[in-house]
MDAnalysis code that builds the backbone (N, CA, C; Angstrom):
import MDAnalysis as mda
import numpy as np

u = mda.Universe.empty(630, n_residues=210, atom_resindex=np.repeat(np.arange(210), 3), trajectory=True)
u.add_TopologyAttr("name", ["N", "CA", "C"] * 210)
u.add_TopologyAttr("resid", np.arange(1, 211))
u.add_TopologyAttr("resname", ["MET", "LEU", "ASN", "VAL", "VAL", "VAL", "MET", "VAL", "SER", "GLY", "GLY", "GLY", "THR", "ASN", "LEU", "GLN", "ALA", "ILE", "LEU", "ASP", "ALA", "VAL", "GLU", "ASP", "GLY", "GLY", "ILE", "ARG", "ASN", "THR", "LYS", "ILE", "CYS", "ALA", "VAL", "ILE", "SER", "ASN", "ASN", "ALA", "GLY", "ALA", "TYR", "ALA", "LEU", "GLU", "ARG", "ALA", "LYS", "ASN", "HIS", "GLY", "ILE", "PRO", "GLY", "ILE", "VAL", "ILE", "SER", "PRO", "LYS", "GLN", "PHE", "ALA", "SER", "ARG", "GLU", "ALA", "PHE", "ASN", "GLU", "ALA", "PHE", "LEU", "GLU", "GLU", "VAL", "GLU", "LYS", "LEU", "GLN", "PRO", "ASP", "LEU", "ILE", "VAL", "LEU", "ALA", "GLY", "PHE", "LEU", "VAL", "VAL", "ILE", "PRO", "PRO", "ALA", "VAL", "ILE", "ARG", "ARG", "TYR", "PRO", "ASN", "ARG", "ILE", "ILE", "ASN", "ILE", "HIS", "PRO", "SER", "LEU", "ILE", "PRO", "SER", "PHE", "CYS", "GLY", "THR", "GLY", "TYR", "TYR", "GLY", "LEU", "LYS", "VAL", "HIS", "GLU", "ALA", "GLU", "LEU", "GLU", "ARG", "GLY", "VAL", "LYS", "VAL", "ALA", "GLY", "ALA", "THR", "VAL", "HIS", "PHE", "VAL", "ASP", "GLU", "GLY", "THR", "ASP", "THR", "GLY", "PRO", "ILE", "ILE", "LEU", "GLN", "LYS", "ALA", "VAL", "GLU", "VAL", "LYS", "LYS", "GLY", "ASP", "THR", "PRO", "GLU", "ILE", "LEU", "GLN", "ARG", "ARG", "VAL", "MET", "GLU", "GLU", "ALA", "GLU", "TRP", "LYS", "ILE", "LEU", "PRO", "ARG", "ALA", "ILE", "GLN", "LEU", "ILE", "ALA", "ASP", "GLY", "LYS", "VAL", "ARG", "VAL", "THR", "GLY", "LYS", "ILE", "ALA", "GLU", "VAL", "ILE", "GLU", "GLU", "ASP"])
u.atoms.positions = np.array([
    [20.477, 2.738, 7.898],
    [20.077, 2.107, 7.054],
    [18.404, 2.327, 7.316],
    [17.886, 3.034, 6.522],
    [16.362, 3.387, 6.218],
    [15.246, 1.986, 6.431],
    [14.693, 1.531, 7.884],
    [13.901, 0.660, 7.675],
    [12.173, 0.932, 6.997],
    [12.168, 0.624, 5.957],
    [11.123, 0.925, 5.451],
    [9.687, -0.506, 5.206],
    [8.993, 0.062, 5.690],
    [7.500, -0.782, 5.601],
    [6.615, -0.610, 4.348],
    [6.132, -1.291, 3.406],
    [5.525, -0.808, 2.006],
    [4.279, -1.403, 2.156],
    [3.105, -1.153, 2.250],
    [1.759, -1.146, 2.008],
    [0.979, -1.394, 0.660],
    [0.353, -2.172, 0.343],
    [-0.450, -2.310, -1.233],
    [-1.123, -2.975, -1.366],
    [-2.123, -2.718, -1.927],
    [-3.562, -3.525, -2.016],
    [-3.308, -4.294, -2.967],
    [-2.921, -4.117, -4.359],
    [-3.156, -4.891, -5.378],
    [-1.816, -5.639, -5.851],
    [-1.616, -5.248, -7.380],
    [-0.801, -6.138, -8.183],
    [0.399, -5.903, -7.661],
    [1.143, -4.748, -7.380],
    [2.441, -4.396, -7.030],
    [3.689, -3.553, -7.486],
    [3.190, -3.165, -8.431],
    [3.707, -2.536, -9.829],
    [5.219, -1.264, -9.109],
    [4.082, -0.764, -8.287],
    [5.039, 0.132, -7.586],
    [5.962, -0.141, -6.594],
    [5.399, -1.507, -5.676],
    [6.403, -2.227, -5.522],
    [7.201, -2.642, -5.878],
    [7.256, -3.283, -7.296],
    [7.999, -3.840, -7.970],
    [9.035, -2.492, -8.121],
    [8.957, -1.256, -8.463],
    [9.933, -0.479, -8.922],
    [10.313, -0.058, -7.646],
    [10.416, -0.427, -6.652],
    [10.942, 0.112, -5.326],
    [11.801, -1.097, -5.300],
    [11.780, -2.505, -5.667],
    [12.361, -3.526, -5.168],
    [13.800, -3.532, -6.557],
    [13.474, -3.229, -7.560],
    [14.406, -3.033, -8.910],
    [15.278, -2.040, -8.679],
    [14.638, -0.877, -8.094],
    [15.571, 0.407, -7.696],
    [16.687, -0.053, -6.322],
    [16.036, -0.911, -5.602],
    [16.913, -1.388, -4.376],
    [18.316, -2.197, -4.753],
    [17.877, -3.047, -5.574],
    [18.833, -3.738, -6.287],
    [19.565, -3.414, -7.073],
    [19.331, -1.954, -8.106],
    [20.589, -1.565, -9.012],
    [21.065, -0.670, -8.456],
    [20.583, -0.252, -7.305],
    [21.258, 0.665, -6.469],
    [20.890, 2.193, -6.439],
    [19.627, 2.101, -7.327],
    [18.906, 3.500, -7.268],
    [18.587, 3.786, -5.999],
    [18.143, 2.787, -5.020],
    [17.966, 3.314, -3.604],
    [18.995, 2.739, -2.836],
    [19.904, 3.637, -2.047],
    [20.824, 2.735, -1.126],
    [20.393, 2.909, 0.520],
    [20.936, 2.254, 1.044],
    [21.286, 2.421, 2.993],
    [19.754, 2.185, 3.146],
    [18.896, 1.263, 2.663],
    [17.752, 0.944, 2.814],
    [17.317, -0.401, 2.914],
    [16.586, -0.609, 3.866],
    [16.189, -1.974, 3.615],
    [14.194, -2.290, 3.749],
    [14.110, -2.785, 2.867],
    [12.363, -3.207, 2.773],
    [12.036, -4.259, 3.596],
    [11.550, -3.852, 5.171],
    [11.356, -5.080, 5.958],
    [10.448, -5.812, 5.703],
    [8.763, -5.259, 5.315],
    [7.764, -5.846, 4.990],
    [6.997, -4.977, 4.138],
    [6.129, -6.035, 3.677],
    [5.407, -5.838, 2.949],
    [3.699, -5.848, 3.471],
    [2.854, -4.887, 3.816],
    [1.330, -5.342, 4.489],
    [0.584, -4.770, 3.493],
    [-0.353, -6.134, 3.468],
    [-1.543, -5.960, 2.512],
    [-2.850, -6.100, 3.391],
    [-3.832, -5.575, 2.856],
    [-4.978, -5.459, 3.511],
    [-6.006, -6.986, 2.483],
    [-4.898, -7.156, 1.862],
    [-5.824, -8.270, 0.331],
    [-4.996, -9.528, 0.298],
    [-5.292, -10.613, 0.858],
    [-4.500, -11.814, 0.546],
    [-3.955, -12.410, -0.574],
    [-5.157, -11.970, -1.018],
    [-4.919, -12.483, -2.807],
    [-3.827, -11.347, -3.439],
    [-3.352, -10.676, -2.998],
    [-2.992, -9.230, -3.429],
    [-1.079, -10.100, -4.370],
    [-1.365, -9.554, -5.583],
    [0.264, -10.537, -6.023],
    [1.003, -9.613, -5.734],
    [0.974, -8.282, -4.813],
    [2.130, -7.935, -4.230],
    [2.705, -8.429, -3.240],
    [1.988, -9.602, -2.507],
    [2.868, -10.067, -1.316],
    [3.756, -11.217, -2.213],
    [3.350, -11.723, -3.543],
    [4.178, -12.740, -4.332],
    [5.673, -12.233, -4.662],
    [5.147, -10.754, -4.834],
    [6.410, -10.181, -5.380],
    [7.301, -9.758, -4.344],
    [6.669, -9.498, -3.127],
    [7.237, -10.083, -1.711],
    [8.129, -10.751, -1.516],
    [7.775, -12.416, -1.493],
    [7.905, -13.348, -1.318],
    [9.326, -14.003, -2.282],
    [9.285, -13.417, -3.664],
    [10.253, -13.530, -4.534],
    [11.584, -12.614, -3.916],
    [11.544, -11.933, -3.343],
    [12.526, -11.071, -2.688],
    [12.712, -11.450, -1.364],
    [12.329, -12.765, -0.756],
    [12.570, -12.586, 0.718],
    [12.262, -11.867, 1.503],
    [11.380, -11.006, 1.313],
    [10.496, -9.849, 2.098],
    [9.104, -10.422, 2.958],
    [9.344, -10.181, 4.003],
    [7.952, -10.964, 4.669],
    [6.530, -10.367, 4.531],
    [5.456, -10.455, 3.769],
    [4.441, -10.589, 3.783],
    [3.522, -10.679, 4.939],
    [2.628, -9.444, 5.121],
    [1.444, -9.734, 6.269],
    [0.187, -9.289, 5.859],
    [-0.918, -9.893, 5.896],
    [-2.341, -9.743, 5.584],
    [-2.634, -9.085, 7.157],
    [-3.461, -7.973, 6.794],
    [-4.185, -7.461, 7.438],
    [-5.459, -6.872, 7.371],
    [-6.736, -6.766, 7.446],
    [-7.709, -6.261, 6.887],
    [-8.648, -6.125, 7.564],
    [-9.738, -4.762, 7.514],
    [-10.786, -4.629, 8.350],
    [-11.360, -5.710, 8.341],
    [-11.726, -6.429, 7.617],
    [-12.978, -7.263, 7.344],
    [-12.479, -8.669, 8.402],
    [-11.064, -8.605, 8.662],
    [-11.118, -9.784, 9.899],
    [-11.368, -9.230, 11.446],
    [-12.077, -8.167, 11.701],
    [-12.370, -7.383, 12.920],
    [-13.731, -7.048, 13.134],
    [-14.240, -6.860, 14.307],
    [-15.714, -6.849, 14.618],
    [-16.008, -5.208, 14.350],
    [-15.040, -4.460, 14.591],
    [-15.288, -2.715, 14.353],
    [-13.662, -2.086, 13.821],
    [-14.257, -1.324, 13.477],
    [-12.874, -0.266, 12.787],
    [-12.139, -0.293, 13.694],
    [-12.619, 0.284, 14.809],
    [-11.695, 0.705, 16.044],
    [-10.828, -0.521, 15.949],
    [-11.296, -1.728, 16.761],
    [-10.346, -2.829, 16.628],
    [-9.507, -3.478, 15.197],
    [-9.441, -2.832, 13.965],
    [-8.989, -2.774, 13.049],
    [-7.527, -2.013, 13.358],
    [-8.374, -0.370, 13.586],
    [-6.594, 0.518, 14.017],
    [-6.417, 0.004, 15.150],
    [-6.404, -0.362, 16.134],
    [-5.802, -0.994, 17.153],
    [-4.314, -2.112, 16.467],
    [-5.062, -2.936, 16.143],
    [-4.151, -4.174, 15.502],
    [-3.639, -3.532, 14.521],
    [-3.783, -2.869, 13.410],
    [-3.015, -2.234, 12.719],
    [-1.657, -1.566, 12.914],
    [-2.259, -0.376, 13.895],
    [-1.082, 0.340, 14.947],
    [-0.023, -0.920, 15.387],
    [-0.379, -1.841, 16.023],
    [0.160, -3.014, 16.870],
    [1.329, -3.832, 16.084],
    [0.734, -4.043, 14.772],
    [1.377, -4.164, 13.586],
    [2.608, -3.767, 13.323],
    [2.122, -2.538, 12.875],
    [3.143, -1.945, 12.369],
    [4.469, -1.402, 13.431],
    [3.964, -1.240, 14.919],
    [4.860, -1.019, 15.471],
    [5.968, -2.138, 16.003],
    [5.557, -3.272, 15.481],
    [6.273, -4.368, 15.455],
    [7.504, -4.332, 14.715],
    [7.380, -3.422, 13.697],
    [8.338, -3.554, 12.383],
    [9.006, -2.075, 12.682],
    [8.922, -1.509, 13.631],
    [9.759, -0.410, 14.095],
    [10.256, 0.175, 12.081],
    [9.489, 0.715, 11.602],
    [10.243, 1.774, 10.608],
    [10.375, 2.943, 10.488],
    [11.136, 3.239, 10.058],
    [11.288, 4.440, 9.862],
    [10.560, 5.300, 8.885],
    [10.469, 4.440, 8.038],
    [9.473, 4.796, 6.442],
    [8.017, 4.143, 6.148],
    [6.908, 4.609, 5.902],
    [5.827, 3.519, 5.543],
    [5.517, 4.324, 4.364],
    [5.475, 3.465, 3.326],
    [5.190, 3.912, 1.979],
    [4.074, 3.176, 1.284],
    [3.068, 4.039, 1.145],
    [1.860, 3.406, 0.539],
    [2.204, 3.771, -0.964],
    [1.777, 2.213, -1.319],
    [1.748, 1.964, -2.872],
    [0.890, 1.241, -3.677],
    [-0.361, 2.545, -3.693],
    [-1.392, 1.602, -3.870],
    [-2.292, 0.990, -2.727],
    [-2.196, 1.274, -1.554],
    [-3.218, 0.620, -0.533],
    [-4.091, 1.165, -0.359],
    [-5.366, 0.657, -0.225],
    [-6.587, 0.533, -0.315],
    [-7.422, 1.218, 0.450],
    [-6.626, 1.401, 1.846],
    [-7.232, 1.426, 3.197],
    [-7.021, 2.757, 3.952],
    [-7.626, 3.614, 4.587],
    [-7.947, 4.607, 5.073],
    [-6.678, 4.747, 6.454],
    [-5.461, 5.097, 6.188],
    [-4.552, 4.585, 7.110],
    [-4.862, 5.332, 8.677],
    [-5.237, 4.084, 10.132],
    [-5.976, 4.781, 11.044],
    [-4.949, 6.100, 11.512],
    [-6.058, 7.100, 12.148],
    [-5.268, 8.653, 12.366],
    [-4.411, 8.388, 13.708],
    [-4.382, 6.912, 14.705],
    [-3.442, 6.721, 15.415],
    [-1.513, 6.314, 14.748],
    [-1.568, 5.886, 13.703],
    [-0.676, 5.375, 12.819],
    [0.045, 6.594, 12.369],
    [-0.928, 7.915, 11.627],
    [-0.859, 8.700, 11.477],
    [0.201, 9.832, 12.452],
    [-0.524, 10.091, 13.976],
    [-0.043, 10.460, 14.164],
    [1.333, 9.981, 15.157],
    [1.227, 8.809, 15.225],
    [2.632, 7.692, 15.884],
    [4.039, 8.301, 14.716],
    [3.872, 8.366, 13.156],
    [4.889, 8.385, 12.389],
    [4.476, 9.715, 11.871],
    [4.342, 11.030, 12.301],
    [4.453, 12.077, 11.546],
    [5.446, 12.237, 10.431],
    [5.431, 12.981, 9.452],
    [5.909, 12.846, 8.199],
    [7.055, 11.881, 7.858],
    [6.795, 10.379, 7.942],
    [7.170, 9.715, 8.033],
    [6.234, 8.230, 7.238],
    [5.017, 8.491, 6.569],
    [4.627, 8.326, 5.749],
    [3.902, 9.110, 4.938],
    [4.409, 7.916, 3.432],
    [4.396, 8.609, 2.189],
    [3.816, 7.955, 1.503],
    [3.009, 8.572, -0.025],
    [1.875, 8.132, -0.540],
    [2.027, 8.563, -2.610],
    [2.128, 7.203, -2.823],
    [1.954, 7.784, -4.689],
    [0.440, 7.975, -4.960],
    [0.543, 9.120, -5.464],
    [-0.787, 9.381, -6.177],
    [-0.914, 9.857, -7.765],
    [-1.724, 8.650, -8.627],
    [-1.582, 9.390, -9.759],
    [-2.461, 10.636, -10.724],
    [-2.047, 11.630, -10.136],
    [-2.182, 12.992, -10.389],
    [-1.319, 13.954, -9.781],
    [-1.676, 15.042, -10.529],
    [-0.351, 16.331, -10.519],
    [-1.544, 16.564, -9.069],
    [-1.449, 16.649, -8.041],
    [-2.327, 17.100, -7.084],
    [-1.436, 18.606, -6.778],
    [-2.614, 19.417, -6.844],
    [-3.971, 19.495, -6.303],
    [-5.161, 18.955, -6.984],
    [-4.635, 18.473, -8.689],
    [-5.883, 18.154, -9.530],
    [-6.168, 16.665, -8.826],
    [-7.811, 16.476, -9.431],
    [-7.944, 14.961, -9.059],
    [-7.508, 14.203, -8.548],
    [-7.566, 14.981, -6.911],
    [-7.290, 14.002, -5.731],
    [-8.467, 14.241, -4.570],
    [-8.116, 13.258, -3.663],
    [-9.161, 13.303, -1.964],
    [-10.109, 12.187, -2.254],
    [-11.127, 12.500, -1.820],
    [-12.356, 11.344, -1.733],
    [-12.650, 10.877, -2.772],
    [-12.281, 9.165, -3.239],
    [-12.913, 9.276, -4.343],
    [-12.042, 8.942, -5.673],
    [-10.723, 9.614, -5.699],
    [-10.146, 9.702, -6.529],
    [-8.572, 8.456, -6.628],
    [-9.268, 7.345, -7.006],
    [-7.751, 6.812, -7.170],
    [-8.058, 5.604, -8.634],
    [-6.694, 4.831, -8.708],
    [-6.954, 4.266, -9.711],
    [-7.132, 4.425, -11.068],
    [-7.837, 4.051, -11.497],
    [-8.687, 4.322, -12.712],
    [-9.784, 5.611, -13.089],
    [-10.194, 5.728, -11.775],
    [-11.100, 7.064, -11.843],
    [-10.257, 8.085, -11.843],
    [-8.924, 8.648, -11.867],
    [-8.478, 9.462, -11.956],
    [-8.076, 10.134, -12.968],
    [-7.950, 8.621, -13.920],
    [-7.405, 8.874, -15.217],
    [-8.454, 9.130, -15.867],
    [-9.971, 8.224, -15.569],
    [-11.296, 8.605, -16.135],
    [-11.441, 10.200, -15.724],
    [-11.187, 10.881, -15.135],
    [-11.830, 12.106, -14.978],
    [-10.922, 13.089, -15.567],
    [-10.222, 12.675, -15.782],
    [-8.768, 13.696, -16.358],
    [-9.136, 13.602, -17.751],
    [-9.037, 12.198, -18.439],
    [-9.750, 12.323, -19.807],
    [-11.030, 12.851, -20.149],
    [-12.194, 13.195, -19.019],
    [-13.172, 13.657, -19.120],
    [-13.506, 14.949, -19.513],
    [-12.138, 15.262, -18.196],
    [-12.465, 17.151, -18.380],
    [-11.186, 17.463, -19.697],
    [-10.542, 16.882, -20.074],
    [-10.008, 17.125, -21.229],
    [-8.428, 17.799, -21.253],
    [-8.026, 17.361, -20.148],
    [-6.951, 17.991, -19.465],
    [-5.717, 17.278, -20.666],
    [-4.572, 18.327, -20.790],
    [-3.114, 17.835, -21.622],
    [-2.172, 17.329, -20.876],
    [-2.486, 17.322, -19.488],
    [-1.074, 16.934, -19.061],
    [-1.590, 16.087, -17.690],
    [-1.232, 14.639, -17.560],
    [-1.478, 14.224, -16.307],
    [0.017, 14.294, -15.386],
    [0.072, 13.021, -14.710],
    [0.904, 12.726, -13.774],
    [1.131, 12.121, -12.475],
    [2.184, 12.219, -11.519],
    [2.017, 11.781, -10.223],
    [2.488, 12.097, -9.505],
    [2.128, 12.229, -8.247],
    [2.679, 13.355, -6.911],
    [3.400, 12.252, -5.907],
    [3.924, 12.394, -5.475],
    [4.565, 11.692, -3.963],
    [4.488, 12.404, -3.043],
    [3.810, 12.422, -2.064],
    [3.493, 13.374, -0.820],
    [3.503, 12.219, 0.971],
    [3.476, 13.704, 1.596],
    [3.647, 13.135, 2.936],
    [2.406, 12.496, 3.282],
    [1.935, 11.603, 4.413],
    [0.482, 11.636, 4.572],
    [0.257, 12.240, 5.877],
    [-0.947, 13.101, 5.879],
    [-1.315, 13.636, 6.998],
    [-2.875, 12.860, 7.057],
    [-3.662, 13.751, 8.358],
    [-5.025, 12.983, 8.205],
    [-6.218, 13.329, 7.084],
    [-5.709, 13.970, 6.423],
    [-6.531, 14.790, 5.490],
    [-6.476, 13.691, 4.004],
    [-7.202, 13.644, 3.355],
    [-7.132, 12.768, 1.906],
    [-6.715, 13.867, 0.845],
    [-5.207, 13.305, 0.792],
    [-4.195, 13.888, -0.419],
    [-3.737, 15.120, -0.281],
    [-3.395, 15.565, 1.397],
    [-3.775, 16.998, 1.573],
    [-1.916, 17.506, 2.514],
    [-1.402, 16.042, 2.267],
    [-0.002, 16.501, 2.766],
    [0.955, 17.052, 1.741],
    [2.157, 17.505, 2.531],
    [3.163, 17.954, 1.907],
    [3.504, 17.418, 0.949],
    [3.722, 18.025, -0.555],
    [4.299, 17.161, -1.643],
    [5.745, 17.461, -1.397],
    [6.323, 16.220, -1.926],
    [7.763, 16.012, -2.270],
    [8.089, 15.762, -3.685],
    [7.532, 14.900, -4.483],
    [8.167, 15.331, -6.150],
    [6.772, 15.158, -6.858],
    [6.702, 15.628, -7.971],
    [5.948, 15.425, -9.067],
    [6.517, 15.125, -9.945],
    [5.833, 14.858, -11.312],
    [6.114, 14.939, -12.693],
    [4.915, 14.683, -13.409],
    [5.162, 15.128, -14.470],
    [3.970, 15.237, -15.407],
    [4.247, 14.540, -16.391],
    [3.174, 14.543, -17.169],
    [2.795, 13.074, -18.182],
    [1.783, 13.592, -19.071],
    [2.638, 13.715, -20.627],
    [1.708, 14.021, -21.587],
    [0.322, 13.094, -21.950],
    [-0.986, 14.093, -21.918],
    [-2.134, 13.372, -22.388],
    [-2.051, 13.045, -24.028],
    [-2.512, 12.105, -24.689],
    [-2.182, 11.605, -25.995],
    [-3.484, 11.125, -26.564],
    [-3.717, 12.200, -28.213],
    [-4.691, 11.324, -28.619],
    [-4.977, 10.223, -28.347],
    [-6.180, 9.644, -28.260],
    [-6.747, 8.204, -28.120],
    [-6.435, 7.569, -26.927],
    [-5.896, 8.232, -25.857],
    [-5.699, 7.459, -24.675],
    [-6.998, 7.074, -24.358],
    [-7.034, 5.935, -23.753],
    [-8.227, 5.740, -22.910],
    [-7.912, 5.867, -21.413],
    [-8.628, 5.417, -20.583],
    [-7.941, 5.088, -18.708],
    [-7.134, 4.240, -18.806],
    [-7.075, 3.444, -19.528],
    [-6.266, 2.144, -19.355],
    [-4.489, 2.372, -19.902],
    [-4.463, 3.222, -20.799],
    [-3.155, 3.592, -21.755],
    [-2.721, 4.935, -21.041],
    [-3.618, 5.667, -20.232],
    [-3.161, 6.614, -19.911],
    [-2.338, 6.229, -18.570],
    [-3.157, 5.331, -17.625],
    [-2.458, 4.588, -16.438],
    [-1.474, 4.124, -16.381],
    [-0.875, 3.335, -17.726],
    [0.248, 2.744, -17.556],
    [1.215, 3.445, -18.160],
    [1.130, 4.822, -19.064],
    [2.002, 5.702, -19.174],
    [2.484, 6.369, -17.647],
    [1.528, 6.839, -16.983],
    [1.987, 7.721, -15.773],
    [2.518, 6.707, -14.683],
    [2.396, 5.630, -14.878],
    [3.094, 4.397, -13.845],
    [4.382, 4.831, -14.448],
    [4.487, 4.209, -15.750],
    [5.752, 4.100, -16.497],
    [6.576, 5.665, -16.399],
    [5.928, 6.290, -16.648],
    [6.928, 7.466, -16.989],
    [7.086, 8.459, -15.815],
    [5.812, 8.277, -14.837],
    [6.349, 9.232, -13.260],
    [6.346, 8.419, -12.364],
    [5.649, 7.882, -11.852],
    [5.159, 6.981, -10.735],
    [6.248, 6.340, -10.308],
    [6.905, 5.359, -11.470],
    [7.899, 4.063, -11.069],
    [9.393, 4.711, -11.222],
    [9.319, 6.459, -11.145],
    [10.596, 7.199, -11.352],
    [10.693, 7.658, -9.862],
    [9.691, 8.601, -9.628],
    [9.683, 9.338, -8.661],
    [9.219, 9.058, -7.597],
    [8.626, 7.501, -7.136],
    [8.310, 6.784, -5.767],
    [9.823, 6.553, -5.201],
    [10.749, 5.750, -5.921],
    [12.126, 5.294, -5.780],
    [13.048, 6.752, -5.524],
    [12.833, 7.461, -6.237],
    [13.769, 8.859, -5.777],
    [13.198, 9.232, -4.566],
    [11.734, 9.735, -4.378],
    [11.483, 9.759, -2.655],
    [12.105, 9.187, -1.833],
    [12.144, 7.992, -1.855],
    [12.493, 6.987, -0.724],
    [14.143, 7.464, -0.403],
    [14.805, 7.446, -1.481],
    [16.358, 7.592, -1.794],
    [16.631, 9.138, -1.113],
    [15.979, 10.263, -1.389],
    [15.802, 11.691, -0.626],
    [15.574, 11.217, 0.745],
    [14.826, 11.046, 0.986],
    [14.153, 10.756, 2.799],
    [15.489, 10.204, 3.767],
    [15.876, 8.796, 2.367],
    [17.262, 8.046, 3.252],
    [18.466, 8.925, 3.443],
    [18.519, 9.531, 2.327],
    [19.839, 10.481, 2.610],
    [19.964, 11.711, 3.650],
    [17.859, 12.035, 3.915],
    [18.216, 13.021, 4.865],
    [17.874, 14.145, 3.760],
    [17.333, 14.147, 2.724],
    [17.363, 15.542, 1.871],
    [16.222, 16.100, 2.014],
    [14.834, 15.982, 2.466],
    [13.632, 16.665, 2.495],
    [13.375, 16.859, 3.890],
    [12.859, 18.194, 4.096],
    [12.579, 19.222, 5.262],
    [11.254, 19.469, 5.217],
    [10.661, 18.927, 6.099],
    [9.455, 19.629, 6.086],
    [9.158, 20.312, 7.181],
    [8.195, 21.819, 6.921],
    [8.157, 22.786, 7.671],
    [6.302, 22.991, 7.655],
    [6.030, 22.846, 8.176],
    [4.212, 22.961, 8.281],
    [3.943, 22.244, 6.800],
    [3.329, 22.684, 6.120],
    [2.800, 22.470, 5.388],
    [3.445, 21.555, 3.689],
    [4.818, 22.633, 3.947],
    [5.560, 22.384, 2.717],
    [6.907, 21.244, 2.890],
    [7.136, 20.498, 1.903],
    [8.435, 19.801, 2.205],
    [9.202, 19.899, 1.247],
    [10.642, 20.332, 1.209],
    [11.214, 21.009, 0.493],
    [12.519, 19.650, 0.424],
    [13.277, 19.754, -0.941],
    [13.765, 19.112, -1.474],
    [15.567, 19.587, -1.043],
    [16.378, 19.279, -0.256],
    [17.211, 19.757, -0.150],
    [18.252, 19.700, -1.042],
    [19.588, 20.117, -1.267],
    [21.131, 19.614, -1.821],
    [20.564, 18.545, -2.717],
    [19.603, 18.652, -3.441],
    [19.194, 17.541, -4.622],
    [20.248, 17.542, -5.692],
    [20.851, 16.333, -6.016],
    [21.922, 16.362, -7.121],
    [21.165, 16.977, -8.693],
])
């Protein structure tokens, strides 16, 4: 049984996609043991509560220094003994000690086709604003492992989404979520639960995929 902690800062639509996949059998042999948020008002915590999953709030704002937060954050995560940490819209930089403690056991969903529109400053609507400003015809999403860079870890899955005439950042964001994020994030979790993702250096290889 894969013990999973999901981290999220906002509404938790990707969290909901994971919970739905667990319930309908799209994700098997997996337990969502906790949801961590830096935002006490995040609706994601309500989603977790509705599914009987503990919600934990821990924010840098609660601590006198970032170093104190980083130490407390690692301690909180270690208590949960996760096999996998899933960043599903978590807008806090993961402490380096956590990344070192869980190598190739932290994954993130990013709303673009990495290496395009990623890195520092590219998150949420900012990604889709930049895509439309650039005039790209294809957007999408990426699930990747987390390393100490920003969106630089090995890529597990990607899915492309068409950019349509008349798209606004909000419309494009919704389409990318519905057609890409909500599909590949649960799929990546199941692949990891099945032992079908192998990492060699900066390359993640999906093996024996159905």
